[in-house]
DRENTIRO-93017 format. One record per atom (N, C-alpha, C): residue number from 0; residue in one letter; x, y negated, z negated. Coordinates in Angstrom, 2 decimals, decimal comma. Layout:
NODE / num / residuo / east / north / up
NODE / NUM / A / X / Y / Z;
...
end
This chain:
NODE / num / residuo / east / north / up
NODE / 0 / M / 35,34 / 4,43 / -75,50;
NODE / 0 / M / 36,01 / 5,35 / -74,53;
NODE / 0 / M / 37,27 / 4,63 / -74,07;
NODE / 1 / G / 38,22 / 5,53 / -73,67;
NODE / 1 / G / 39,48 / 5,11 / -73,12;
NODE / 1 / G / 39,43 / 4,72 / -71,76;
NODE / 2 / R / 40,49 / 4,10 / -71,19;
NODE / 2 / R / 40,55 / 3,69 / -69,78;
NODE / 2 / R / 40,71 / 4,95 / -68,90;
NODE / 3 / T / 40,12 / 4,95 / -67,78;
NODE / 3 / T / 40,23 / 5,97 / -66,81;
NODE / 3 / T / 41,45 / 5,67 / -65,93;
NODE / 4 / V / 42,31 / 6,73 / -65,79;
NODE / 4 / V / 43,44 / 6,56 / -64,94;
NODE / 4 / V / 43,08 / 7,06 / -63,50;
NODE / 5 / L / 43,37 / 6,23 / -62,56;
NODE / 5 / L / 43,12 / 6,63 / -61,20;
NODE / 5 / L / 43,98 / 7,86 / -60,78;
NODE / 6 / P / 43,43 / 8,70 / -59,95;
NODE / 6 / P / 44,21 / 9,82 / -59,41;
NODE / 6 / P / 45,31 / 9,24 / -58,57;
NODE / 7 / Y / 46,46 / 9,95 / -58,56;
NODE / 7 / Y / 47,67 / 9,47 / -57,88;
NODE / 7 / Y / 47,46 / 9,30 / -56,37;
NODE / 8 / S / 46,59 / 10,18 / -55,80;
NODE / 8 / S / 46,29 / 9,98 / -54,39;
NODE / 8 / S / 45,64 / 8,63 / -54,07;
NODE / 9 / Q / 44,80 / 8,17 / -55,02;
NODE / 9 / Q / 44,25 / 6,84 / -54,79;
NODE / 9 / Q / 45,26 / 5,70 / -55,05;
NODE / 10 / V / 46,19 / 5,91 / -56,04;
NODE / 10 / V / 47,21 / 4,98 / -56,25;
NODE / 10 / V / 48,08 / 4,83 / -55,08;
NODE / 11 / L / 48,38 / 6,00 / -54,46;
NODE / 11 / L / 49,23 / 5,98 / -53,21;
NODE / 11 / L / 48,58 / 5,26 / -52,13;
NODE / 12 / E / 47,27 / 5,50 / -51,92;
NODE / 12 / E / 46,57 / 4,77 / -50,89;
NODE / 12 / E / 46,49 / 3,25 / -51,14;
NODE / 13 / R / 46,38 / 2,88 / -52,41;
NODE / 13 / R / 46,43 / 1,37 / -52,75;
NODE / 13 / R / 47,75 / 0,85 / -52,39;
NODE / 14 / E / 48,83 / 1,55 / -52,76;
NODE / 14 / E / 50,16 / 1,00 / -52,46;
NODE / 14 / E / 50,35 / 0,96 / -50,95;
NODE / 15 / Y / 49,89 / 1,89 / -50,19;
NODE / 15 / Y / 49,96 / 1,84 / -48,74;
NODE / 15 / Y / 49,27 / 0,67 / -48,24;
NODE / 16 / N / 48,10 / 0,39 / -48,80;
NODE / 16 / N / 47,25 / -0,82 / -48,33;
NODE / 16 / N / 47,95 / -2,14 / -48,59;
NODE / 17 / E / 48,73 / -2,17 / -49,71;
NODE / 17 / E / 49,43 / -3,31 / -50,08;
NODE / 17 / E / 50,62 / -3,60 / -49,12;
NODE / 18 / W / 51,05 / -2,64 / -48,48;
NODE / 18 / W / 52,14 / -2,77 / -47,45;
NODE / 18 / W / 51,59 / -3,03 / -46,01;
NODE / 19 / K / 50,30 / -3,20 / -45,88;
NODE / 19 / K / 49,64 / -3,39 / -44,56;
NODE / 19 / K / 50,18 / -4,62 / -43,85;
NODE / 20 / K / 50,36 / -5,74 / -44,55;
NODE / 20 / K / 50,80 / -6,94 / -43,91;
NODE / 20 / K / 52,29 / -6,77 / -43,41;
NODE / 21 / F / 53,08 / -6,05 / -44,21;
NODE / 21 / F / 54,44 / -5,73 / -43,81;
NODE / 21 / F / 54,42 / -4,89 / -42,58;
NODE / 22 / R / 53,52 / -3,89 / -42,53;
NODE / 22 / R / 53,33 / -2,96 / -41,40;
NODE / 22 / R / 52,96 / -3,69 / -40,19;
NODE / 23 / R / 52,09 / -4,70 / -40,27;
NODE / 23 / R / 51,64 / -5,46 / -39,10;
NODE / 23 / R / 52,78 / -6,23 / -38,47;
NODE / 24 / G / 53,81 / -6,59 / -39,26;
NODE / 24 / G / 54,96 / -7,38 / -38,80;
NODE / 24 / G / 55,98 / -6,50 / -38,08;
NODE / 25 / L / 55,79 / -5,15 / -38,14;
NODE / 25 / L / 56,77 / -4,22 / -37,51;
NODE / 25 / L / 56,32 / -3,97 / -36,07;
NODE / 26 / R / 57,23 / -3,57 / -35,23;
NODE / 26 / R / 56,89 / -3,10 / -33,91;
NODE / 26 / R / 56,18 / -1,71 / -34,04;
NODE / 27 / K / 55,64 / -1,28 / -32,94;
NODE / 27 / K / 54,80 / -0,06 / -32,93;
NODE / 27 / K / 55,58 / 1,11 / -33,47;
NODE / 28 / E / 56,91 / 1,29 / -32,97;
NODE / 28 / E / 57,65 / 2,43 / -33,47;
NODE / 28 / E / 57,98 / 2,31 / -34,96;
NODE / 29 / G / 58,13 / 1,11 / -35,47;
NODE / 29 / G / 58,37 / 0,85 / -36,93;
NODE / 29 / G / 57,14 / 1,17 / -37,70;
NODE / 30 / Q / 55,97 / 0,82 / -37,16;
NODE / 30 / Q / 54,70 / 1,14 / -37,86;
NODE / 30 / Q / 54,53 / 2,61 / -37,98;
NODE / 31 / K / 54,87 / 3,36 / -36,91;
NODE / 31 / K / 54,81 / 4,86 / -36,90;
NODE / 31 / K / 55,74 / 5,43 / -37,96;
NODE / 32 / V / 56,92 / 4,88 / -38,10;
NODE / 32 / V / 57,92 / 5,39 / -39,06;
NODE / 32 / V / 57,39 / 5,08 / -40,47;
NODE / 33 / L / 56,88 / 3,87 / -40,74;
NODE / 33 / L / 56,38 / 3,59 / -42,04;
NODE / 33 / L / 55,21 / 4,55 / -42,43;
NODE / 34 / D / 54,33 / 4,76 / -41,46;
NODE / 34 / D / 53,21 / 5,73 / -41,71;
NODE / 34 / D / 53,80 / 7,09 / -42,07;
NODE / 35 / R / 54,76 / 7,53 / -41,32;
NODE / 35 / R / 55,39 / 8,81 / -41,57;
NODE / 35 / R / 56,06 / 8,89 / -42,99;
NODE / 36 / L / 56,61 / 7,78 / -43,41;
NODE / 36 / L / 57,24 / 7,77 / -44,81;
NODE / 36 / L / 56,15 / 7,93 / -45,84;
NODE / 37 / F / 55,05 / 7,26 / -45,71;
NODE / 37 / F / 53,97 / 7,42 / -46,62;
NODE / 37 / F / 53,35 / 8,84 / -46,60;
NODE / 38 / D / 53,39 / 9,44 / -45,31;
NODE / 38 / D / 52,93 / 10,86 / -45,22;
NODE / 38 / D / 53,85 / 11,73 / -46,02;
NODE / 39 / L / 55,17 / 11,48 / -46,00;
NODE / 39 / L / 56,08 / 12,20 / -46,80;
NODE / 39 / L / 55,81 / 12,15 / -48,27;
NODE / 40 / A / 55,47 / 10,91 / -48,71;
NODE / 40 / A / 55,14 / 10,69 / -50,11;
NODE / 40 / A / 53,89 / 11,51 / -50,50;
NODE / 41 / R / 52,97 / 11,61 / -49,54;
NODE / 41 / R / 51,78 / 12,36 / -49,90;
NODE / 41 / R / 51,98 / 13,89 / -50,13;
NODE / 42 / L / 53,10 / 14,36 / -49,61;
NODE / 42 / L / 53,49 / 15,78 / -49,79;
NODE / 42 / L / 53,75 / 16,00 / -51,34;
NODE / 43 / H / 54,00 / 14,99 / -52,11;
NODE / 43 / H / 54,35 / 15,11 / -53,54;
NODE / 43 / H / 53,27 / 14,44 / -54,43;
NODE / 44 / V / 52,05 / 14,49 / -54,04;
NODE / 44 / V / 50,99 / 13,87 / -54,84;
NODE / 44 / V / 50,91 / 14,47 / -56,24;
NODE / 45 / Q / 51,01 / 15,79 / -56,38;
NODE / 45 / Q / 50,95 / 16,48 / -57,68;
NODE / 45 / Q / 52,07 / 15,98 / -58,61;
NODE / 46 / A / 53,30 / 15,91 / -58,08;
NODE / 46 / A / 54,45 / 15,46 / -58,85;
NODE / 46 / A / 54,28 / 14,02 / -59,24;
NODE / 47 / G / 53,78 / 13,16 / -58,35;
NODE / 47 / G / 53,63 / 11,75 / -58,60;
NODE / 47 / G / 52,55 / 11,51 / -59,71;
NODE / 48 / G / 51,52 / 12,28 / -59,65;
NODE / 48 / G / 50,48 / 12,21 / -60,70;
NODE / 48 / G / 50,96 / 12,71 / -62,00;
NODE / 49 / Y / 51,71 / 13,68 / -62,02;
NODE / 49 / Y / 52,32 / 14,27 / -63,20;
NODE / 49 / Y / 53,36 / 13,29 / -63,87;
NODE / 50 / A / 54,13 / 12,58 / -63,00;
NODE / 50 / A / 55,11 / 11,62 / -63,55;
NODE / 50 / A / 54,40 / 10,40 / -64,15;
NODE / 51 / S / 53,22 / 9,95 / -63,64;
NODE / 51 / S / 52,50 / 8,86 / -64,15;
NODE / 51 / S / 53,40 / 7,66 / -64,48;
NODE / 52 / R / 54,07 / 7,19 / -63,50;
NODE / 52 / R / 55,02 / 6,06 / -63,68;
NODE / 52 / R / 54,28 / 4,72 / -63,66;
NODE / 53 / P / 54,73 / 3,74 / -64,42;
NODE / 53 / P / 54,06 / 2,46 / -64,44;
NODE / 53 / P / 54,11 / 1,72 / -63,05;
NODE / 54 / W / 55,19 / 1,97 / -62,29;
NODE / 54 / W / 55,28 / 1,37 / -60,98;
NODE / 54 / W / 55,23 / 2,55 / -59,97;
NODE / 55 / P / 54,06 / 2,69 / -59,21;
NODE / 55 / P / 53,90 / 3,79 / -58,36;
NODE / 55 / P / 54,95 / 3,88 / -57,21;
NODE / 56 / L / 55,48 / 2,71 / -56,87;
NODE / 56 / L / 56,43 / 2,79 / -55,68;
NODE / 56 / L / 57,69 / 3,60 / -56,06;
NODE / 57 / E / 58,03 / 3,69 / -57,35;
NODE / 57 / E / 59,13 / 4,53 / -57,78;
NODE / 57 / E / 58,98 / 5,97 / -57,33;
NODE / 58 / A / 57,83 / 6,51 / -57,65;
NODE / 58 / A / 57,47 / 7,87 / -57,33;
NODE / 58 / A / 57,38 / 8,09 / -55,88;
NODE / 59 / I / 56,83 / 7,08 / -55,19;
NODE / 59 / I / 56,75 / 7,18 / -53,69;
NODE / 59 / I / 58,07 / 7,23 / -53,11;
NODE / 60 / L / 59,02 / 6,42 / -53,55;
NODE / 60 / L / 60,35 / 6,37 / -52,93;
NODE / 60 / L / 61,12 / 7,66 / -53,29;
NODE / 61 / I / 60,96 / 8,19 / -54,51;
NODE / 61 / I / 61,63 / 9,36 / -54,86;
NODE / 61 / I / 61,09 / 10,52 / -53,99;
NODE / 62 / S / 59,76 / 10,55 / -53,72;
NODE / 62 / S / 59,20 / 11,60 / -52,88;
NODE / 62 / S / 59,78 / 11,55 / -51,49;
NODE / 63 / I / 59,92 / 10,36 / -50,95;
NODE / 63 / I / 60,43 / 10,20 / -49,60;
NODE / 63 / I / 61,93 / 10,64 / -49,57;
NODE / 64 / L / 62,69 / 10,15 / -50,64;
NODE / 64 / L / 64,08 / 10,64 / -50,69;
NODE / 64 / L / 64,22 / 12,16 / -50,85;
NODE / 65 / L / 63,39 / 12,76 / -51,57;
NODE / 65 / L / 63,37 / 14,25 / -51,64;
NODE / 65 / L / 63,20 / 14,86 / -50,28;
NODE / 66 / E / 62,25 / 14,41 / -49,50;
NODE / 66 / E / 62,02 / 15,00 / -48,14;
NODE / 66 / E / 63,16 / 14,71 / -47,27;
NODE / 67 / H / 63,73 / 13,51 / -47,35;
NODE / 67 / H / 64,91 / 13,24 / -46,52;
NODE / 67 / H / 66,06 / 14,09 / -46,92;
NODE / 68 / H / 66,29 / 14,23 / -48,14;
NODE / 68 / H / 67,41 / 15,14 / -48,60;
NODE / 68 / H / 67,23 / 16,60 / -48,11;
NODE / 69 / K / 66,00 / 17,04 / -48,16;
NODE / 69 / K / 65,84 / 18,39 / -47,74;
NODE / 69 / K / 66,11 / 18,52 / -46,20;
NODE / 70 / A / 65,67 / 17,50 / -45,46;
NODE / 70 / A / 65,95 / 17,53 / -43,99;
NODE / 70 / A / 67,47 / 17,38 / -43,73;
NODE / 71 / L / 68,14 / 16,56 / -44,51;
NODE / 71 / L / 69,61 / 16,41 / -44,37;
NODE / 71 / L / 70,33 / 17,75 / -44,66;
NODE / 72 / E / 69,86 / 18,47 / -45,71;
NODE / 72 / E / 70,52 / 19,73 / -46,04;
NODE / 72 / E / 70,24 / 20,81 / -44,90;
NODE / 73 / D / 69,05 / 20,77 / -44,36;
NODE / 73 / D / 68,72 / 21,64 / -43,21;
NODE / 73 / D / 69,68 / 21,38 / -42,03;
NODE / 74 / L / 69,95 / 20,08 / -41,72;
NODE / 74 / L / 70,79 / 19,67 / -40,70;
NODE / 74 / L / 72,29 / 20,17 / -41,00;
NODE / 75 / R / 72,64 / 19,97 / -42,24;
NODE / 75 / R / 74,01 / 20,47 / -42,57;
NODE / 75 / R / 74,26 / 21,97 / -42,32;
NODE / 76 / V / 73,19 / 22,68 / -42,75;
NODE / 76 / V / 73,31 / 24,18 / -42,60;
NODE / 76 / V / 73,36 / 24,51 / -41,08;
NODE / 77 / K / 72,55 / 23,85 / -40,29;
NODE / 77 / K / 72,53 / 24,04 / -38,84;
NODE / 77 / K / 73,88 / 23,70 / -38,20;
NODE / 78 / C / 74,42 / 22,56 / -38,60;
NODE / 78 / C / 75,76 / 22,15 / -38,07;
NODE / 78 / C / 76,80 / 23,14 / -38,45;
NODE / 79 / K / 76,81 / 23,60 / -39,65;
NODE / 79 / K / 77,77 / 24,60 / -40,08;
NODE / 79 / K / 77,68 / 25,83 / -39,29;
NODE / 80 / R / 76,43 / 26,29 / -39,04;
NODE / 80 / R / 76,28 / 27,51 / -38,21;
NODE / 80 / R / 76,84 / 27,27 / -36,82;
NODE / 81 / M / 76,54 / 26,09 / -36,25;
NODE / 81 / M / 77,00 / 25,85 / -34,90;
NODE / 81 / M / 78,51 / 25,82 / -34,88;
NODE / 82 / E / 79,17 / 25,16 / -35,89;
NODE / 82 / E / 80,57 / 25,15 / -35,95;
NODE / 82 / E / 81,16 / 26,54 / -36,09;
NODE / 83 / E / 80,58 / 27,29 / -36,91;
NODE / 83 / E / 81,08 / 28,70 / -37,11;
NODE / 83 / E / 80,92 / 29,50 / -35,77;
NODE / 84 / A / 79,83 / 29,32 / -35,11;
NODE / 84 / A / 79,60 / 29,97 / -33,79;
NODE / 84 / A / 80,61 / 29,50 / -32,75;
NODE / 85 / G / 80,96 / 28,21 / -32,77;
NODE / 85 / G / 81,97 / 27,68 / -31,83;
NODE / 85 / G / 83,32 / 28,19 / -32,16;
NODE / 86 / R / 83,68 / 28,31 / -33,49;
NODE / 86 / R / 84,98 / 28,87 / -33,80;
NODE / 86 / R / 85,07 / 30,32 / -33,35;
NODE / 87 / S / 84,00 / 31,10 / -33,52;
NODE / 87 / S / 84,13 / 32,52 / -33,16;
NODE / 87 / S / 84,26 / 32,62 / -31,61;
NODE / 88 / T / 83,61 / 31,71 / -30,91;
NODE / 88 / T / 83,80 / 31,73 / -29,35;
NODE / 88 / T / 85,23 / 31,39 / -29,08;
NODE / 89 / W / 85,86 / 30,42 / -29,71;
NODE / 89 / W / 87,19 / 29,99 / -29,42;
NODE / 89 / W / 88,21 / 31,10 / -29,85;
NODE / 90 / A / 87,91 / 31,65 / -31,00;
NODE / 90 / A / 88,77 / 32,79 / -31,53;
NODE / 90 / A / 88,80 / 33,97 / -30,65;
NODE / 91 / S / 87,76 / 34,27 / -29,95;
NODE / 91 / S / 87,73 / 35,42 / -29,06;
NODE / 91 / S / 88,36 / 35,11 / -27,69;
NODE / 92 / G / 88,63 / 33,78 / -27,47;
NODE / 92 / G / 89,29 / 33,40 / -26,26;
NODE / 92 / G / 88,33 / 33,03 / -25,18;
NODE / 93 / K / 87,05 / 33,20 / -25,39;
NODE / 93 / K / 86,00 / 32,85 / -24,42;
NODE / 93 / K / 86,03 / 31,40 / -24,10;
NODE / 94 / G / 86,18 / 30,55 / -25,13;
NODE / 94 / G / 86,13 / 29,03 / -24,90;
NODE / 94 / G / 87,23 / 28,59 / -24,06;
NODE / 95 / E / 88,47 / 29,11 / -24,26;
NODE / 95 / E / 89,67 / 28,73 / -23,43;
NODE / 95 / E / 89,51 / 29,16 / -22,05;
NODE / 96 / R / 89,05 / 30,39 / -21,85;
NODE / 96 / R / 88,88 / 30,92 / -20,52;
NODE / 96 / R / 87,84 / 30,15 / -19,71;
NODE / 97 / R / 86,79 / 29,74 / -20,42;
NODE / 97 / R / 85,73 / 28,99 / -19,77;
NODE / 97 / R / 86,30 / 27,67 / -19,33;
NODE / 98 / L / 87,07 / 27,03 / -20,17;
NODE / 98 / L / 87,62 / 25,67 / -19,78;
NODE / 98 / L / 88,66 / 25,82 / -18,60;
NODE / 99 / R / 89,45 / 26,93 / -18,63;
NODE / 99 / R / 90,40 / 27,13 / -17,56;
NODE / 99 / R / 89,62 / 27,37 / -16,27;
NODE / 100 / S / 88,56 / 28,14 / -16,30;
NODE / 100 / S / 87,79 / 28,45 / -15,14;
NODE / 100 / S / 87,13 / 27,23 / -14,53;
NODE / 101 / E / 86,91 / 26,19 / -15,39;
NODE / 101 / E / 86,34 / 24,95 / -14,91;
NODE / 101 / E / 87,44 / 23,96 / -14,50;
NODE / 102 / G / 88,65 / 24,32 / -14,70;
NODE / 102 / G / 89,72 / 23,41 / -14,33;
NODE / 102 / G / 90,05 / 22,37 / -15,42;
NODE / 103 / R / 89,54 / 22,57 / -16,60;
NODE / 103 / R / 89,80 / 21,59 / -17,66;
NODE / 103 / R / 90,74 / 22,11 / -18,74;
NODE / 104 / G / 91,35 / 23,21 / -18,52;
NODE / 104 / G / 92,25 / 23,78 / -19,56;
NODE / 104 / G / 93,58 / 22,95 / -19,63;
NODE / 105 / W / 94,21 / 22,99 / -20,76;
NODE / 105 / W / 95,46 / 22,25 / -20,91;
NODE / 105 / W / 96,63 / 23,07 / -20,36;
NODE / 106 / R / 96,36 / 24,31 / -20,06;
NODE / 106 / R / 97,44 / 25,14 / -19,36;
NODE / 106 / R / 97,06 / 25,45 / -17,99;
NODE / 107 / Q / 97,26 / 24,52 / -17,09;
NODE / 107 / Q / 96,84 / 24,71 / -15,66;
NODE / 107 / Q / 98,09 / 25,23 / -14,91;
NODE / 108 / K / 97,93 / 26,08 / -13,99;
NODE / 108 / K / 99,06 / 26,64 / -13,25;
NODE / 108 / K / 99,54 / 25,55 / -12,21;
NODE / 109 / A / 100,80 / 25,44 / -12,01;
NODE / 109 / A / 101,33 / 24,52 / -10,95;
NODE / 109 / A / 101,06 / 25,09 / -9,62;
NODE / 110 / K / 100,72 / 24,19 / -8,73;
NODE / 110 / K / 100,43 / 24,63 / -7,35;
NODE / 110 / K / 101,68 / 24,59 / -6,46;
end
């Protein structure tokens, strides 16, 4: 019979356990972040198992990068929407009127 290949979920847990000493050296907030990173890798268990890489850390890191990239793209979209909303406020003159009413406008009337 051939060798049995461990399920990727078990491989991922083994890798997590191998990082336990490193984890213990971190502060509490760092430990939580490391745990969250491995949680992100768990979101891609099927892909990691399908890839069947000789070094599991590669698939783990790529999984984490994928999730971080998705979060970054979401933030970019939100920032773009906020910028566009801000431009439309300024374009309508509401932004300048608001600043003048607060006494912060660049065109203040002389007293």
